[in-house]
N, C-alpha and C positions, 0 to 999 in steps of 0.2 A: 884542330879540326877546322877545315875551311868549308864555307857554304857558298854555293852558286845559286843565284836567283834569276831564272830566265826572264826575258822581257814579257812573255805571255803571263807568267805568274805575277809579275809586277802590275800588269794591266788588270788582272782579276782582283788583286788586292786593292788597287786604286778604286775600282768600281765599288768595292765594299767599304771604302773609306779608311783603308789600312795602309799606312806609310811604310816604306822599306825599313826605316829605322825601328819601327815597332816589331816587324818580323825578326830583325836581328836582335832586338832586346829579348824577345822570347827565347831565341836560340842561344844567346851568349851573355846576356846581361845579368844583373844581380837578381836574386830571388830564386825560388824553387821552380823546378820544371818537372812535369809528370810525363815521362816517356811511355808510350804504349805501342806495341807492335801492331801493325795493321797489314792488310793485303790490298794491293792496288789492282788495277785492271789486269785481267789475265792471271790473277793470283800472285803477282810479283810482290815480294816483301818490301815493306816501307816502315817508317817510324813516325808516329804522330807525337809531336812534342807540344804539350799544353802548358801554358804559362800566362803571365799577365803583362800587358803592355805598360809603358811608362805612366799612362793615365789610369791604369788599373783594370783595363778591359781584358777579360779572359779570351785568349786566342788559341786556336789549334793550328800548328804548322806541320805539314807532312813533308818528309824528306825521304829521298832514296839514296843509297850509296853510289858514288861514282868511282871511288877507290878506297883504299884502307882508311884514309884520313879525310876524304872529301865527300860532301853530301850535296845533293841538288834539291832545292825546294820544288815540290810538285803540287802543293796545295796550301791554302791558308783560308781560314774563316773564323768569324766570331763564334764563341760557344753559345749554344742555346739548349733549351729543353733538358732532356735526360743527361746528356753529356755535361752540361753546365752544373747540374745538381751533383753528379758524381765527382766532378772536379772540386766543387766547393766542399763536399764531404771529405775528399782526400786532403785538401788544405787544412780543414779543421782537425783531422786525425794526425797531421804532421806539424802542428804548431809547437 
């Protein structure tokens, strides 16, 4: 699976203090990932992949399909609030 990260997505991530390496670690690195189907603007299907950065920070990375094997990153953010609590519960349930 290949991942494309557009320049604008890298800019958003940088403003949030998230390095490109951390995005790729969530998508392809060691550790568990929690994929969740979501809907983007206009109801377009996307996939939110939740995992931890190398420093242990929980991150949500949203991707959309470009082809059968390639995805484009369309969003990234640190987890907070209810979603963070759900992820931590999911982690506890899957240890």
